[in-house]
DRENPAVO-389893 format. One record per residue: residue number from 0; residue in one letter; x, y, z of N, C-alpha, C in turn. Coordinates in pm, whole numbers, always signed. Example, Ala and Ser with C-alpha at 12.3 -4.5 7.8 and 13.67 -1.06 7.14 Angstrom:
DRENPAVO-389893
SITE  0  a  +1319  -569  +780  +1230  -450  +780  +1320  -330  +780 .
SITE  1  s  +1285  -225  +708  +1367  -106  +714  +1290  +3  +787 .
END
This chain:
DRENPAVO-389893
SITE  0  m  +84  -119  +0  +0  +0  +0  +88  +125  +0 .
SITE  1  e  +33  +235  -49  +104  +363  -41  +106  +406  +105 .
SITE  2  s  +226  +439  +156  +236  +468  +298  +169  +600  +332 .
SITE  3  g  +100  +602  +447  +40  +724  +498  +114  +766  +624 .
SITE  4  q  +57  +863  +693  +119  +915  +813  +35  +881  +936 .
SITE  5  l  +105  +852  +1043  +42  +826  +1172  +93  +929  +1271 .
SITE  6  e  +4  +1015  +1317  +42  +1118  +1413  +2  +1075  +1554 .
SITE  7  l  +99  +1063  +1643  +70  +1039  +1783  +45  +1174  +1850 .
SITE  8  v  -75  +1190  +1900  -121  +1320  +1950  -97  +1330  +2100 .
SITE  9  a  -53  +1445  +2144  -39  +1473  +2288  -99  +1610  +2316 .
SITE  10  p  -151  +1631  +2438  -152  +1535  +2549  -254  +1424  +2525 .
SITE  11  r  -228  +1311  +2587  -317  +1195  +2578  -298  +1112  +2705 .
SITE  12  g  -387  +1016  +2723  -370  +921  +2832  -392  +980  +2970 .
SITE  13  y  -330  +917  +3069  -358  +946  +3209  -355  +1094  +3244 .
SITE  14  c  -459  +1139  +3311  -460  +1270  +3374  -411  +1253  +3518 .
SITE  15  a  -397  +1365  +3588  -345  +1360  +3725  -439  +1284  +3818 .
SITE  16  g  -570  +1298  +3798  -666  +1229  +3884  -664  +1079  +3866 .
SITE  17  v  -651  +1034  +3741  -642  +891  +3712  -511  +835  +3766 .
SITE  18  d  -402  +906  +3741  -272  +863  +3791  -277  +843  +3943 .
SITE  19  r  -337  +939  +4010  -349  +934  +4156  -433  +814  +4200 .
SITE  20  a  -544  +790  +4132  -634  +682  +4171  -567  +546  +4155 .
SITE  21  i  -499  +526  +4042  -433  +398  +4018  -319  +377  +4118 .
SITE  22  e  -241  +482  +4140  -132  +472  +4237  -185  +444  +4377 .
SITE  23  t  -303  +497  +4408  -365  +472  +4538  -388  +324  +4560 .
SITE  24  v  -445  +257  +4459  -472  +113  +4471  -341  +36  +4478 .
SITE  25  e  -246  +72  +4393  -118  +0  +4392  -46  +13  +4526 .
SITE  26  k  -44  +134  +4581  +27  +155  +4707  -45  +85  +4822 .
SITE  27  a  -179  +87  +4819  -254  +17  +4923  -225  -132  +4920 .
SITE  28  l  -216  -189  +4801  -183  -332  +4788  -42  -359  +4840 .
SITE  29  d  +51  -268  +4808  +190  -285  +4853  +200  -278  +5005 .
SITE  30  e  +132  -183  +5065  +148  -157  +5207  +57  -240  +5296 .
SITE  31  l  -63  -267  +5248  -162  -337  +5331  -180  -482  +5290 .
SITE  32  g  -139  -514  +5167  -156  -651  +5118  -295  -677  +5065 .
SITE  33  a  -307  -779  +4982  -437  -818  +4928  -515  -896  +5034 .
SITE  34  p  -648  -892  +5027  -724  -818  +4928  -749  -673  +4971 .
SITE  35  i  -762  -587  +4872  -810  -450  +4891  -938  -438  +4810 .
SITE  36  y  -1042  -390  +4872  -1170  -375  +4803  -1181  -237  +4740 .
SITE  37  v  -1240  -232  +4621  -1259  -106  +4549  -1404  -96  +4508 .
SITE  38  r  -1468  +13  +4545  -1608  +31  +4507  -1616  +87  +4365 .
SITE  39  g  -1679  +10  +4276  -1687  +50  +4136  -1553  +32  +4068 .
SITE  40  e  -1544  +75  +3943  -1416  +72  +3873  -1335  +192  +3919 .
SITE  41  i  -1212  +170  +3961  -1130  +280  +4013  -1119  +391  +3910 .
SITE  42  v  -1102  +355  +3784  -1114  +445  +3670  -1184  +366  +3559 .
SITE  43  h  -1239  +435  +3461  -1313  +367  +3357  -1220  +317  +3246 .
SITE  44  n  -1148  +211  +3277  -1067  +145  +3176  -1055  -3  +3211 .
SITE  45  q  -1096  -88  +3118  -1101  -232  +3144  -963  -291  +3167 .
SITE  46  h  -863  -244  +3094  -727  -295  +3110  -675  -264  +3250 .
SITE  47  v  -697  -143  +3296  -652  -103  +3430  -719  -189  +3536 .
SITE  48  v  -850  -207  +3525  -924  -285  +3624  -874  -429  +3628 .
SITE  49  r  -853  -488  +3511  -803  -627  +3506  -666  -638  +3569 .
SITE  50  t  -579  -543  +3538  -442  -547  +3592  -442  -538  +3744 .
SITE  51  l  -523  -449  +3799  -529  -434  +3944  -596  -555  +4009 .
SITE  52  a  -694  -612  +3942  -759  -732  +3996  -660  -848  +4005 .
SITE  53  e  -572  -857  +3907  -470  -963  +3909  -374  -946  +4027 .
SITE  54  r  -359  -823  +4075  -272  -797  +4189  -342  -816  +4323 .
SITE  55  g  -473  -835  +4321  -545  -860  +4445  -652  -761  +4481 .
SITE  56  a  -679  -664  +4392  -790  -572  +4417  -921  -643  +4384 .
SITE  57  i  -1019  -627  +4471  -1151  -687  +4450  -1250  -574  +4425 .
SITE  58  f  -1307  -572  +4306  -1399  -465  +4268  -1542  -506  +4301 .
SITE  59  v  -1610  -419  +4374  -1747  -447  +4417  -1836  -331  +4374 .
SITE  60  e  -1963  -361  +4353  -2059  -257  +4317  -2119  -192  +4441 .
SITE  61  r  -2134  -270  +4547  -2201  -219  +4668  -2111  -235  +4789 .
SITE  62  v  -2119  -138  +4877  -2040  -142  +5001  -2073  -267  +5081 .
SITE  63  e  -2198  -310  +5074  -2241  -426  +5152  -2167  -554  +5115 .
SITE  64  e  -2102  -555  +5001  -2027  -673  +4959  -1892  -685  +5030 .
SITE  65  v  -1851  -581  +5100  -1721  -581  +5165  -1734  -632  +5308 .
SITE  66  p  -1654  -729  +5350  -1662  -779  +5488  -1632  -668  +5589 .
SITE  67  e  -1697  -676  +5701  -1682  -574  +5805  -1535  -562  +5847 .
SITE  68  g  -1491  -437  +5864  -1356  -411  +5912  -1247  -409  +5806 .
SITE  69  e  -1281  -439  +5680  -1180  -442  +5574  -1153  -300  +5520 .
SITE  70  t  -1060  -291  +5426  -1026  -163  +5363  -1100  -150  +5230 .
SITE  71  i  -1157  -31  +5207  -1226  -4  +5081  -1170  +125  +5022 .
SITE  72  i  -1146  +123  +4892  -1104  +242  +4819  -1223  +291  +4737 .
SITE  73  l  -1252  +419  +4749  -1361  +479  +4672  -1304  +538  +4544 .
SITE  74  s  -1372  +515  +4432  -1316  +543  +4300  -1298  +692  +4273 .
SITE  75  a  -1227  +719  +4163  -1195  +857  +4124  -1319  +938  +4089 .
SITE  76  h  -1431  +872  +4061  -1549  +942  +4011  -1630  +1010  +4120 .
SITE  77  g  -1598  +985  +4246  -1671  +1048  +4355  -1787  +962  +4403 .
SITE  78  s  -1821  +978  +4529  -1926  +897  +4592  -2023  +987  +4667 .
SITE  79  a  -2146  +944  +4674  -2249  +1018  +4747  -2226  +1003  +4897 .
SITE  80  p  -2277  +1097  +4977  -2261  +1090  +5123  -2309  +958  +5183 .
SITE  81  e  -2415  +900  +5125  -2467  +776  +5182  -2366  +662  +5172 .
SITE  82  v  -2276  +669  +5073  -2173  +566  +5060  -2078  +572  +5179 .
SITE  83  y  -2040  +693  +5219  -1951  +709  +5334  -2020  +660  +5462 .
SITE  84  s  -2149  +685  +5471  -2225  +638  +5588  -2228  +486  +5593 .
SITE  85  q  -2247  +424  +5477  -2248  +277  +5471  -2113  +221  +5514 .
SITE  86  c  -2007  +285  +5470  -1872  +240  +5508  -1852  +250  +5659 .
SITE  87  e  -1900  +359  +5716  -1887  +377  +5861  -1967  +272  +5937 .
SITE  88  n  -2086  +241  +5886  -2171  +142  +5951  -2107  +3  +5951 .
SITE  89  q  -2024  -24  +5851  -1958  -155  +5842  -1815  -152  +5897 .
SITE  90  n  -1781  -41  +5961  -1650  -29  +6024  -1537  -50  +5924 .
SITE  91  l  -1554  +5  +5803  -1454  -12  +5699  -1349  +99  +5708 .
SITE  92  r  -1227  +63  +5676  -1123  +164  +5660  -1137  +221  +5520 .
SITE  93  v  -1162  +351  +5510  -1189  +415  +5381  -1066  +489  +5331 .
SITE  94  i  -1028  +461  +5207  -926  +538  +5137  -997  +603  +5017 .
SITE  95  d  -1003  +734  +5020  -1085  +807  +4923  -999  +853  +4805 .
SITE  96  a  -1019  +791  +4688  -942  +824  +4568  -1017  +918  +4475 .
SITE  97  t  -1120  +987  +4525  -1195  +1081  +4442  -1101  +1185  +4382 .
SITE  98  c  -1112  +1209  +4253  -1033  +1313  +4188  -1064  +1448  +4253 .
SITE  99  p  -962  +1526  +4288  -986  +1656  +4349  -1075  +1749  +4266 .
SITE  100  l  -1073  +1734  +4135  -1158  +1818  +4051  -1305  +1776  +4063 .
SITE  101  v  -1330  +1649  +4087  -1466  +1602  +4115  -1509  +1649  +4254 .
SITE  102  s  -1417  +1642  +4348  -1447  +1690  +4484  -1488  +1837  +4482 .
SITE  103  k  -1427  +1915  +4393  -1463  +2056  +4377  -1610  +2071  +4340 .
SITE  104  v  -1657  +1987  +4248  -1798  +1994  +4207  -1889  +1955  +4322 .
SITE  105  h  -1852  +1851  +4397  -1932  +1811  +4514  -1943  +1927  +4612 .
SITE  106  a  -1832  +1996  +4634  -1832  +2107  +4729  -1923  +2220  +4680 .
SITE  107  e  -1924  +2244  +4549  -2011  +2347  +4493  -2158  +2311  +4516 .
SITE  108  v  -2193  +2185  +4492  -2331  +2142  +4512  -2371  +2160  +4658 .
SITE  109  r  -2285  +2122  +4750  -2318  +2139  +4892  -2338  +2286  +4927 .
SITE  110  r  -2252  +2371  +4873  -2263  +2515  +4903  -2393  +2572  +4847 .
SITE  111  y  -2422  +2541  +4722  -2545  +2591  +4662  -2669  +2537  +4735 .
SITE  112  a  -2662  +2411  +4776  -2775  +2350  +4846  -2799  +2420  +4980 .
SITE  113  r  -2690  +2457  +5048  -2706  +2531  +5175  -2775  +2665  +5152 .
SITE  114  e  -2758  +2721  +5032  -2823  +2847  +4998  -2964  +2826  +4944 .
SITE  115  k  -3012  +2701  +4951  -3147  +2665  +4907  -3167  +2687  +4757 .
SITE  116  a  -3059  +2681  +4680  -3069  +2700  +4535  -3110  +2570  +4466 .
SITE  117  t  -3173  +2585  +4350  -3190  +2472  +4260  -3061  +2461  +4179 .
SITE  118  v  -2999  +2343  +4179  -2869  +2325  +4115  -2886  +2248  +3985 .
SITE  119  f  -2853  +2311  +3874  -2853  +2241  +3746  -2719  +2169  +3732 .
SITE  120  l  -2725  +2039  +3712  -2605  +1959  +3689  -2608  +1912  +3543 .
SITE  121  v  -2520  +1967  +3462  -2510  +1925  +3323  -2425  +1798  +3318 .
SITE  122  g  -2484  +1691  +3268  -2411  +1565  +3268  -2494  +1453  +3209 .
SITE  123  h  -2443  +1331  +3219  -2507  +1214  +3160  -2566  +1124  +3269 .
SITE  124  a  -2694  +1096  +3257  -2762  +1012  +3355  -2694  +876  +3365 .
SITE  125  g  -2677  +828  +3487  -2621  +696  +3509  -2471  +691  +3517 .
SITE  126  h  -2401  +799  +3480  -2256  +799  +3493  -2219  +805  +3641 .
SITE  127  d  -2114  +733  +3678  -2075  +725  +3819  -2054  +863  +3882 .
SITE  128  e  -1992  +951  +3807  -1966  +1085  +3861  -2096  +1160  +3888 .
SITE  129  v  -2190  +1149  +3797  -2319  +1217  +3813  -2397  +1160  +3930 .
SITE  130  i  -2395  +1028  +3945  -2466  +965  +4057  -2411  +1016  +4190 .
SITE  131  g  -2279  +1022  +4200  -2217  +1070  +4323  -2247  +1215  +4351 .
SITE  132  t  -2240  +1298  +4247  -2265  +1441  +4264  -2409  +1468  +4303 .
SITE  133  m  -2504  +1403  +4237  -2646  +1423  +4270  -2677  +1379  +4411 .
SITE  134  g  -2601  +1280  +4460  -2623  +1230  +4594  -2592  +1332  +4703 .
SITE  135  e  -2519  +1438  +4671  -2489  +1541  +4770  -2614  +1618  +4812 .
SITE  136  a  -2711  +1631  +4721  -2834  +1705  +4752  -2942  +1665  +4653 .
SITE  137  p  -2990  +1540  +4664  -3083  +1488  +4563  -3212  +1569  +4548 .
SITE  138  d  -3251  +1638  +4654  -3374  +1718  +4646  -3349  +1855  +4584 .
SITE  139  r  -3222  +1888  +4558  -3188  +2020  +4505  -3132  +2014  +4363 .
SITE  140  v  -3078  +1899  +4322  -3008  +1889  +4195  -3102  +1843  +4084 .
SITE  141  v  -3097  +1914  +3971  -3175  +1878  +3852  -3076  +1846  +3741 .
SITE  142  l  -3084  +1726  +3686  -2991  +1684  +3580  -3035  +1742  +3446 .
SITE  143  i  -2941  +1805  +3377  -2963  +1859  +3243  -2872  +1782  +3148 .
SITE  144  e  -2932  +1701  +3061  -2850  +1617  +2973  -2824  +1679  +2836 .
SITE  145  d  -2915  +1764  +2789  -2901  +1816  +2653  -2975  +1948  +2639 .
SITE  146  l  -2976  +2000  +2519  -3041  +2129  +2493  -3190  +2123  +2519 .
SITE  147  d  -3253  +2010  +2488  -3397  +1997  +2513  -3427  +2013  +2662 .
SITE  148  d  -3345  +1951  +2746  -3363  +1965  +2890  -3343  +2111  +2933 .
SITE  149  a  -3243  +2176  +2875  -3216  +2315  +2911  -3332  +2406  +2875 .
SITE  150  h  -3396  +2378  +2762  -3511  +2459  +2720  -3637  +2429  +2802 .
SITE  151  a  -3647  +2306  +2852  -3771  +2263  +2916  -3774  +2279  +3067 .
SITE  152  v  -3658  +2283  +3133  -3655  +2280  +3279  -3727  +2400  +3340 .
SITE  153  e  -3802  +2374  +3446  -3871  +2479  +3519  -3834  +2469  +3667 .
SITE  154  v  -3826  +2582  +3733  -3793  +2585  +3876  -3891  +2675  +3949 .
SITE  155  a  -3904  +2652  +4079  -3998  +2731  +4160  -3948  +2873  +4179 .
SITE  156  n  -3816  +2888  +4196  -3759  +3020  +4222  -3649  +3048  +4121 .
SITE  157  q  -3677  +3127  +4019  -3579  +3155  +3914  -3468  +3247  +3961 .
SITE  158  e  -3483  +3306  +4079  -3381  +3396  +4131  -3275  +3322  +4214 .
SITE  159  n  -3296  +3193  +4237  -3201  +3117  +4317  -3168  +2985  +4247 .
SITE  160  v  -3088  +2997  +4141  -3047  +2881  +4061  -2896  +2885  +4041 .
SITE  161  a  -2836  +2767  +4030  -2691  +2757  +4018  -2655  +2648  +3917 .
SITE  162  l  -2531  +2652  +3871  -2484  +2561  +3767  -2362  +2482  +3813 .
SITE  163  t  -2362  +2352  +3785  -2243  +2268  +3795  -2242  +2175  +3674 .
SITE  164  t  -2127  +2115  +3646  -2121  +2022  +3533  -2036  +1902  +3569 .
SITE  165  q  -2066  +1792  +3501  -1978  +1675  +3503  -1843  +1719  +3447 .
SITE  166  t  -1734  +1663  +3498  -1601  +1713  +3461  -1554  +1666  +3324 .
SITE  167  t  -1620  +1567  +3264  -1565  +1503  +3144  -1650  +1526  +3019 .
SITE  168  l  -1718  +1638  +3012  -1810  +1663  +2902  -1739  +1725  +2781 .
SITE  169  s  -1813  +1733  +2669  -1768  +1806  +2552  -1781  +1955  +2580 .
SITE  170  l  -1671  +2027  +2561  -1672  +2171  +2587  -1777  +2243  +2503 .
SITE  171  d  -1784  +2211  +2375  -1875  +2282  +2285  -2021  +2252  +2319 .
SITE  172  d  -2052  +2124  +2343  -2190  +2088  +2377  -2231  +2155  +2507 .
SITE  173  t  -2142  +2153  +2604  -2173  +2212  +2734  -2194  +2362  +2723 .
SITE  174  a  -2111  +2428  +2643  -2123  +2573  +2626  -2259  +2609  +2569 .
SITE  175  a  -2308  +2531  +2475  -2439  +2559  +2416  -2551  +2544  +2519 .
SITE  176  i  -2540  +2440  +2602  -2641  +2417  +2706  -2637  +2529  +2809 .
SITE  177  v  -2517  +2568  +2849  -2502  +2675  +2948  -2557  +2807  +2894 .
SITE  178  d  -2535  +2834  +2766  -2588  +2957  +2706  -2740  +2963  +2717 .
SITE  179  v  -2806  +2850  +2693  -2952  +2846  +2704  -2994  +2871  +2849 .
SITE  180  l  -2928  +2806  +2943  -2964  +2823  +3085  -2940  +2967  +3130 .
SITE  181  k  -2832  +3027  +3086  -2803  +3166  +3124  -2907  +3261  +3067 .
SITE  182  e  -2952  +3233  +2946  -3054  +3318  +2885  -3188  +3303  +2957 .
SITE  183  r  -3222  +3180  +2993  -3351  +3155  +3059  -3351  +3197  +3205 .
SITE  184  f  -3233  +3189  +3268  -3223  +3219  +3412  -3111  +3321  +3434 .
SITE  185  p  -3141  +3448  +3416  -3037  +3552  +3427  -2966  +3554  +3563 .
SITE  186  a  -3030  +3504  +3667  -2969  +3505  +3800  -2881  +3382  +3826 .
SITE  187  l  -2859  +3301  +3723  -2785  +3176  +3738  -2646  +3199  +3798 .
SITE  188  k  -2617  +3128  +3908  -2486  +3136  +3970  -2395  +3034  +3902 .
SITE  189  i  -2277  +3079  +3861  -2184  +2994  +3787  -2050  +2992  +3859 .
SITE  190  p  -1987  +2874  +3873  -1856  +2868  +3940  -1755  +2961  +3874 .
SITE  191  g  -1663  +3014  +3952  -1562  +3104  +3899  -1473  +3039  +3795 .
SITE  192  k  -1455  +2908  +3807  -1375  +2834  +3711  -1456  +2714  +3662 .
SITE  193  s  -1448  +2686  +3533  -1527  +2578  +3474  -1504  +2446  +3547 .
SITE  194  d  -1612  +2368  +3558  -1601  +2236  +3620  -1539  +2133  +3526 .
SITE  195  i  -1540  +2159  +3397  -1480  +2065  +3302  -1329  +2066  +3323 .
SITE  196  c  -1271  +1949  +3344  -1133  +1944  +3391  -1033  +1979  +3281 .
SITE  197  y  -915  +2019  +3325  -808  +2060  +3233  -775  +1950  +3133 .
SITE  198  a  -775  +1824  +3179  -735  +1714  +3092  -837  +1692  +2981 .
SITE  199  t  -966  +1702  +3016  -1071  +1689  +2915  -1055  +1798  +2810 .
SITE  200  q  -1035  +1921  +2857  -1021  +2033  +2763  -897  +2016  +2676 .
SITE  201  n  -784  +1984  +2736  -660  +1971  +2659  -669  +1862  +2552 .
SITE  202  r  -730  +1749  +2587  -739  +1639  +2492  -836  +1672  +2378 .
SITE  203  q  -944  +1739  +2409  -1037  +1779  +2303  -974  +1884  +2212 .
SITE  204  d  -902  +1978  +2270  -835  +2080  +2189  -732  +2015  +2096 .
SITE  205  a  -660  +1915  +2146  -560  +1846  +2064  -625  +1772  +1948 .
SITE  206  v  -740  +1711  +1974  -814  +1641  +1868  -858  +1740  +1760 .
SITE  207  k  -912  +1853  +1801  -954  +1955  +1704  -835  +2001  +1620 .
SITE  208  g  -721  +2018  +1687  -602  +2064  +1616  -553  +1966  +1512 .
SITE  209  t  -555  +1838  +1545  -504  +1739  +1450  -598  +1724  +1330 .
SITE  210  v  -729  +1740  +1351  -823  +1737  +1239  -802  +1860  +1151 .
SITE  211  a  -782  +1975  +1214  -756  +2098  +1138  -630  +2086  +1054 .
SITE  212  n  -535  +2004  +1101  -410  +1986  +1029  -416  +1873  +925 .
SITE  213  g  -534  +1819  +904  -550  +1725  +793  -575  +1581  +826 .
SITE  214  a  -588  +1545  +952  -616  +1405  +985  -755  +1367  +933 .
SITE  215  d  -762  +1256  +860  -893  +1212  +811  -947  +1094  +890 .
SITE  216  l  -869  +1046  +988  -916  +942  +1080  -853  +969  +1217 .
SITE  217  v  -936  +971  +1319  -888  +988  +1456  -926  +864  +1536 .
SITE  218  l  -826  +796  +1590  -849  +679  +1675  -824  +718  +1820 .
SITE  219  v  -920  +687  +1906  -911  +720  +2048  -907  +589  +2127 .
SITE  220  v  -798  +567  +2198  -788  +448  +2283  -859  +479  +2415 .
SITE  221  g  -955  +395  +2449  -1032  +414  +2572  -1144  +314  +2580 .
SITE  222  s  -1198  +295  +2698  -1305  +198  +2717  -1442  +259  +2689 .
SITE  223  r  -1539  +172  +2660  -1672  +217  +2619  -1740  +304  +2725 .
SITE  224  n  -1711  +278  +2852  -1778  +354  +2958  -1698  +476  +3003 .
SITE  225  s  -1596  +512  +2927  -1516  +631  +2958  -1580  +752  +2892 .
SITE  226  s  -1637  +840  +2972  -1706  +958  +2919  -1612  +1046  +2839 .
SITE  227  n  -1494  +1077  +2895  -1406  +1171  +2825  -1356  +1112  +2693 .
SITE  228  s  -1338  +979  +2688  -1294  +916  +2563  -1403  +925  +2456 .
SITE  229  n  -1526  +901  +2495  -1637  +912  +2401  -1653  +1054  +2349 .
SITE  230  r  -1632  +1152  +2438  -1643  +1292  +2395  -1534  +1326  +2294 .
SITE  231  m  -1414  +1269  +2309  -1307  +1294  +2213  -1344  +1243  +2074 .
SITE  232  v  -1407  +1126  +2069  -1454  +1073  +1941  -1556  +1168  +1878 .
SITE  233  e  -1651  +1214  +1959  -1755  +1305  +1907  -1694  +1435  +1857 .
SITE  234  v  -1597  +1489  +1932  -1531  +1613  +1892  -1463  +1596  +1756 .
SITE  235  a  -1396  +1484  +1736  -1330  +1459  +1608  -1431  +1450  +1494 .
SITE  236  q  -1542  +1383  +1520  -1645  +1368  +1417  -1707  +1503  +1380 .
SITE  237  v  -1736  +1584  +1481  -1792  +1717  +1454  -1694  +1802  +1375 .
SITE  238  a  -1563  +1784  +1404  -1460  +1861  +1333  -1443  +1816  +1188 .
SITE  239  g  -1499  +1699  +1154  -1497  +1656  +1014  -1418  +1532  +982 .
SITE  240  a  -1370  +1461  +1084  -1293  +1340  +1060  -1372  +1216  +1099 .
SITE  241  e  -1344  +1105  +1037  -1395  +977  +1085  -1323  +947  +1217 .
SITE  242  s  -1393  +890  +1312  -1329  +862  +1441  -1390  +740  +1505 .
SITE  243  h  -1304  +664  +1575  -1349  +542  +1641  -1282  +529  +1778 .
SITE  244  l  -1355  +464  +1869  -1305  +432  +2002  -1266  +285  +2004 .
SITE  245  l  -1149  +255  +2061  -1109  +115  +2072  -1036  +94  +2204 .
SITE  246  d  -1062  -22  +2265  -1001  -54  +2394  -852  -86  +2379 .
SITE  247  d  -818  -154  +2270  -678  -192  +2247  -660  -232  +2101 .
SITE  248  a  -540  -274  +2066  -507  -304  +1926  -592  -417  +1868 .
SITE  249  s  -645  -505  +1953  -724  -618  +1903  -855  -572  +1839 .
SITE  250  e  -897  -450  +1870  -1023  -399  +1817  -1003  -314  +1691 .
SITE  251  l  -879  -301  +1645  -849  -223  +1525  -907  -294  +1403 .
SITE  252  k  -982  -222  +1320  -1047  -281  +1202  -984  -223  +1075 .
SITE  253  r  -949  -312  +985  -880  -270  +863  -963  -169  +784 .
SITE  254  e  -1096  -187  +782  -1177  -95  +700  -1173  +48  +752 .
SITE  255  w  -1135  +65  +880  -1124  +201  +932  -1015  +280  +861 .
SITE  256  f  -901  +215  +837  -787  +292  +787  -758  +271  +639 .
SITE  257  e  -835  +187  +571  -814  +170  +428  -845  +302  +357 .
SITE  258  g  -748  +348  +278  -767  +472  +204  -739  +598  +283 .
SITE  259  k  -707  +582  +411  -679  +699  +495  -530  +734  +484 .
SITE  260  q  -502  +860  +457  -364  +903  +439  -302  +960  +566 .
SITE  261  r  -385  +1012  +655  -331  +1072  +778  -417  +1029  +896 .
SITE  262  i  -361  +945  +980  -431  +895  +1098  -375  +963  +1223 .
SITE  263  a  -464  +1009  +1308  -423  +1064  +1437  -460  +963  +1545 .
SITE  264  l  -367  +938  +1636  -389  +842  +1744  -373  +912  +1877 .
SITE  265  t  -475  +897  +1963  -471  +959  +2094  -538  +865  +2194 .
SITE  266  a  -558  +912  +2317  -616  +826  +2420  -690  +909  +2523 .
SITE  267  g  -797  +851  +2576  -871  +914  +2684  -790  +920  +2812 .
SITE  268  a  -841  +992  +2910  -764  +1023  +3031  -744  +904  +3124 .
SITE  269  s  -807  +791  +3095  -788  +673  +3180  -725  +556  +3105 .
SITE  270  a  -671  +582  +2986  -613  +475  +2904  -462  +469  +2920 .
SITE  271  p  -405  +350  +2947  -260  +336  +2962  -186  +360  +2831 .
SITE  272  e  -68  +421  +2840  +14  +448  +2722  +56  +320  +2651 .
SITE  273  l  +73  +211  +2726  +109  +83  +2666  +12  +45  +2553 .
SITE  274  l  -117  +71  +2573  -217  +35  +2474  -207  +123  +2350 .
SITE  275  v  -174  +250  +2371  -153  +342  +2258  -38  +292  +2172 .
SITE  276  q  +71  +255  +2237  +189  +210  +2162  +161  +82  +2084 .
SITE  277  e  +78  -6  +2140  +44  -129  +2069  -37  -99  +1942 .
SITE  278  v  -129  -3  +1951  -206  +36  +1832  -113  +101  +1731 .
SITE  279  a  -23  +187  +1778  +72  +253  +1688  +159  +151  +1616 .
SITE  280  d  +206  +50  +1689  +288  -55  +1628  +211  -129  +1519 .
SITE  281  a  +82  -156  +1547  -1  -227  +1450  -18  -145  +1323 .
SITE  282  l  -38  -15  +1337  -55  +71  +1220  +77  +89  +1146 .
SITE  283  q  +185  +94  +1221  +316  +104  +1158  +344  -19  +1072 .
SITE  284  s  +301  -133  +1120  +321  -257  +1045  +238  -259  +916 .
SITE  285  e  +137  -172  +911  +55  -160  +790  +112  -56  +693 .
SITE  286  g  +226  +3  +730  +293  +95  +639  +283  +242  +675 .
SITE  287  y  +218  +273  +785  +206  +414  +824  +335  +461  +893 .
SITE  288  l  +379  +578  +856  +502  +635  +911  +470  +717  +1035 .
SITE  289  r  +535  +682  +1146  +505  +748  +1274  +567  +887  +1280 .
SITE  290  e  +489  +977  +1340  +538  +1111  +1369  +460  +1163  +1489 .
SITE  291  g  +491  +1285  +1530  +418  +1342  +1643  +488  +1315  +1775 .
SITE  292  e  +410  +1301  +1881  +461  +1292  +2018  +470  +1147  +2064 .
SITE  293  e  +590  +1095  +2075  +606  +957  +2119  +574  +940  +2268 .
SITE  294  t  +587  +1047  +2345  +551  +1041  +2487  +427  +1126  +2508 .
SITE  295  p  +344  +1090  +2607  +215  +1159  +2625  +228  +1307  +2660 .
SITE  296  s  +340  +1350  +2716  +370  +1487  +2758  +310  +1519  +2894 .
SITE  297  s  +384  +1599  +2969  +340  +1640  +3102  +253  +1764  +3093 .
SITE  298  e  +145  +1766  +3170  +57  +1882  +3171  +77  +1968  +3295 .
SITE  299  g  +178  +1932  +3375  +214  +2016  +3488  +117  +2012  +3604 .
SITE  300  v  +36  +1906  +3611  -61  +1893  +3720  -30  +1766  +3799 .
SITE  301  f  -28  +1779  +3930  -1  +1664  +4016  -92  +1670  +4138 .
SITE  302  f  -153  +1558  +4171  -238  +1549  +4290  -173  +1453  +4389 .
SITE  303  a  -157  +1497  +4512  -100  +1412  +4616  -191  +1294  +4645 .
SITE  304  l  -132  +1186  +4693  -209  +1068  +4732  -305  +1103  +4845 .
SITE  305  p  -410  +1023  +4864  -500  +1043  +4979  -422  +1044  +5109 .
SITE  306  n  -472  +1118  +5207  -404  +1132  +5337  -368  +998  +5398 .
SITE  307  e  -455  +898  +5379  -435  +768  +5443  -309  +696  +5394 .
SITE  308  l  -254  +739  +5278  -139  +671  +5221  -14  +757  +5214 .
SITE  309  r  -21  +876  +5263  +95  +965  +5255  +196  +928  +5363 .
SITE  310  t  +323  +933  +5323  +429  +898  +5417  +511  +1020  +5460 .
SITE  311  d  +485  +1137  +5393  +562  +1256  +5427  +488  +1342  +5529 .
END
């Protein structure tokens, strides 16, 4: 075949919150020994979950599945207050791996709820992060999933309304929804800094840039339940490129890249770099010439481990 180009896009892969969450489980296993229980998937990536399970992490959906007195790690996506209460009732040792940027949103909801505001939460129903955030004040939070919801929502007091968002949304989609809410509710209280995390924004911006530079196919390494990975695919498609999500190289389909001259390869914020390199190797073997960023690049953000695991 005529050789095309393969651009490795950065930033990609682990964000600071994911890095922290995975290291939390690894360090807990090292220091406390297996088994360590984890509520939900520590991050939304099947490869990561399998790897940690092989080391002795036991993933459970409900706190009640954990034997009394054991150690439980709460995932990066955040947990509702009732989860902490359940842990206390079972005398569990809790290690909280919630991403600090998610904790920021929880704190905003609590503050707005204390002010008796109706809180609009822009996000996706059923996502772990949304479930945890709504749990902070279920009688105060109204989920807004799309523009239709933004146009239709009604509140008792239009003078006391506030906005929060899931951290892993599409910037463009969220901006359109927020514009509608701001127009309908002029008194809307908005956080001083966007709730959409730096990593989500950086990865979406990088995808837009690579499409603008001529990529006709964008491959995003990430799991199906990874919100930020799915949003990267959507951003690429809106920008005008074909785009697909794949967990690893085994899911690569020849028909995706046949006839494509410039492929961009990136990864969601919870996908290991090892998987990116495996996909890159597979495409290189098909004749594509590698260029771009061989390393994911540092974004200059670091989150300390949970207090329970700090040694300094």
